[in-house]
N, C-alpha and C positions, 0 to 999 in steps of 0.2 A: 352178237356185241355194238354191232356202228350203228343199228336202229334204233337201241337202249336208250329211256330216255333218263335210268337209273342214275344216283349217283356213282354209287361203284356197281358198273358197267359188269366186271367178272360176275357179279352175284347173278346175276340174269340167266346165266349159261347154265347153271343146275336147278333141278325141281325142288331137292332134298333143302325144304326149312331149315335144318338143323345146320348144313352145311352152307346155305346162301347167311345164316343168321355169324356163322364162323365165321366167313369172308368179310364182312359188312363191319363184325368188332374186329377183327385184324388189320382190316384197312385203316378204322378209326383210333389202334392204339400206333399203327405204324406212323400216319400223319400226327399224332401228339408226339409222337418220341422224335420227329422231324423237325417239328415247333418249338416245340423245346429244345433242344439245339442250337437251333438258327436262332433261338433269343439271345443265348449264349457267346456262338463264336461271331456274330455277324456283327456286336458291338466293340469284338474285340480285334476283329479286323478294322473297322475305323478307327479303333484309339492307335491301330499301328500303323496306317496310313497315316494318322495324325503325323505319331512318334518320328516318321520318316520326311517328314512336312507335305504330305503331298495331300493334304487337307487341312484348314484354320487349326490350330493348337486346341481351341476348346474342346475339341469331340478328343482329349489324351487326358482332359482334367479328372480327377477324382474327387469323389468326397471323402470325407471323417471313414465311410468304412470301406474305402479304399475300392469305390466302386466308379468306373467311368458314367456318369449316371447320363450325360449329355449325349452320350455315340448309346447309348439303350433309349432317349426321348428318342432321338429321329430313326431310329430302328421300328420303334411302337409307331409312328406316326405316316411310316411306307410302309408297314404291314397293314396299319388302318385303310389310308387311301388306294392302292393299289388294286386290294379284292374289292374297295368299294367302288372303283372305276370300272366295275366288271359287273356292279350290281350283285359281289356277291355269287356270282353264277357260278357252278364247279365247272362247266367248261371252259369261263374264261381264265378262271385260276390256271386250271392246266392249259389254257393259250399261253398265259404269262411265262410259267414256267415253261414249255416248251420252245417259246422264245427265247430265252434264256440260258438255255440248252443252245440254240443256234450261236446265240453270238459265243457261246464258248469254244462250239467246234470251229467257228473262223478264227479265233486267237491261238489256240491252241498250237494249229497248223501252223499258223504265221510264225510261232515263236520257234518252234523248232526248226523251219527253214531258216532264221534269222540266228540260230544255234549252229548248226551244220555250216552259213558261210564265217560266221564267227564278227555278227553283226550286232552283239548285244552292248549293250551302255556298258552293266552290272558283270563282274565278276562272275565265272561258273566254275561249279566243281572241279579239281585238278581230276586229270587223269580220265576228264569225262570221252568215253567214245565215240565218236565218229560213224554213221554209216549212210550213205548216198541213197542207196536203195527203204531204209526205214525212215529217216530224216527228212528225205528230198518226194521221193514218188511218192509215198503213201502218204504223205502232206498233201501233194497237192492232188491226188484222188480224193481225199478225205475233203480239200475246200470243193471241187468241184461237184459232188454228193450233197454237198452244204448248199451250194448254189443252186442245183435242183431241185432238191428239197422244200427252198425257198422259194423257187419261182412255183410251184405246184403249190406253195399253201396257198390258204383261203383267204387273203387280206380282209376281201370287201365283205366277208360273211362273218370275219372275227371280229370284226370293229365297226358292227351295224348290229341295232334292234329291231327287233321285229315288235310293230305293236295293230291294234284293230287299224287305225289311220295310216300304217304303210311302214314301210323302213327307210329307216333313216342312219346318220354315223354316229357313234356312239364319240359326242368328241371329248368327252371325261375318258374312256380309256386311252385315245387320242394323244390327249395331253399329256396322261400320265405316262403314254409310252415313251413320247418325243424327250418328257422331261429326266426320266431314268437309262435310257438310253443314248438319247444326244444331251441335250445341255449340263446334265450334271458331270457326265465323261469329258466333256470339251473345257468347260472350268474347273475341274482337276487337275484336266493337262496344264492350262497353261497354268495354273497358281505353282501348281511343283516346278513348271517350266521358269516360272517368275522367281522362285526361292533357290533355285536353282542358279540361274542367273546372278545375281545378288550374292552366292555365296563367293563364286567365282571370281566378281567384281573385289571383292572385300581380300 
């Protein structure tokens, strides 16, 4: 599986053509389902953020069919541009998906620790029980393991392209990652903070 160059790596494990086809078709159906689901819930998430004043109100506007068109358009643009940054290579797309999971693995434990120590800004569920072992110890272990995985991650190989002339940095992919994981979150943070400060001042 490690040395396989197939799009669906698991299919190479089996010699039977029937089983391999079933796995490939199953992977295709699964990816199609995920993409369809994402095309619906991602714009809705963007719309919800706009309603909470975390992003500009333009993403909350709906057309005559009651559809948040602006949120759908920006979602489609990102869906096209980000895979394009990795030349629509399955390995590259898996890498960006993996990095997204790494971000989640960092944010969730931090949020749980903040919840345990009562540092959350928004109200939490009444009666939610706290446990030091599960909320703090397990979260800290999770952060340590995530940091180790990030350290072992092949950043150079993942963000470079190899051609006949040699290996060079994939600047398109690097810029796309910086925009998606650094610039946009920073802009969203300051936009939401400015709105909150304005609301408090009023």
